[in-house]
N, C-alpha and C positions, 0 to 999 in steps of 0.2 A: 594183309597187311603187304602188299608189296612193298613198300615204302623204308618197310624194316627186314623182312626175309626172302629167298630165293625158294624155291625149289631146286634141289638137284639127285642125282641118285649115288648112292652107294652099294657099294656088293657088302652084305652079311650072311654070313655061312654057303658064301657061294651062289646065293640068289641075290638081283639085281632088288634096290628097296627105294624111293621118291621118300624124300626127308624134306625137312623147309631148315634151314640155316638162315642165322641173322648177316646180312650186310655186310660186310667190315666198312667201317667206318660210316655206318648209316644214320647213328643214333648221332654222328655230330654235326650229319645235315639236315633234320626233322624237328619243325617246332613242333613240343610236348604241347596239344590241345585238350579239355578235358575229352572231347572224342574220342581221339585217338588214344589218350589213355582207359578210356572205360571198352574200347575195343578192346583192347589190348590184356586184360583184366579177363575180358568172355573170353579169349583164347589160353590164356591160361588157367583159367578154371575148367575148358574142355579136353585139357591135354591129360590123354590117356597115362603116359610114363610120367606124368611130375616131372616132365622134365624143364619148366619154366616156372622160375618162382619171381615174383612178380610182386614189386611194394609199389603204389600206389602212391606218388605225391600227398599231403595230407589234403594240399587243395582240392582235392577231387575227389568225390565219394562216389564210389565205386558200387 
């Protein structure tokens, strides 16, 4: 979801690790469509660290 996330590299325990993070201000620039909400829900479901907490709008069935 390149509209909302960007890849970046962080150092954790001395090891470089590629992560995704929310682009600052991206939510103000993106129109929430049903497709975007469904994609975000899929990504949150696949996140093994459970670091993404996703609350879909009531108008979209995910």
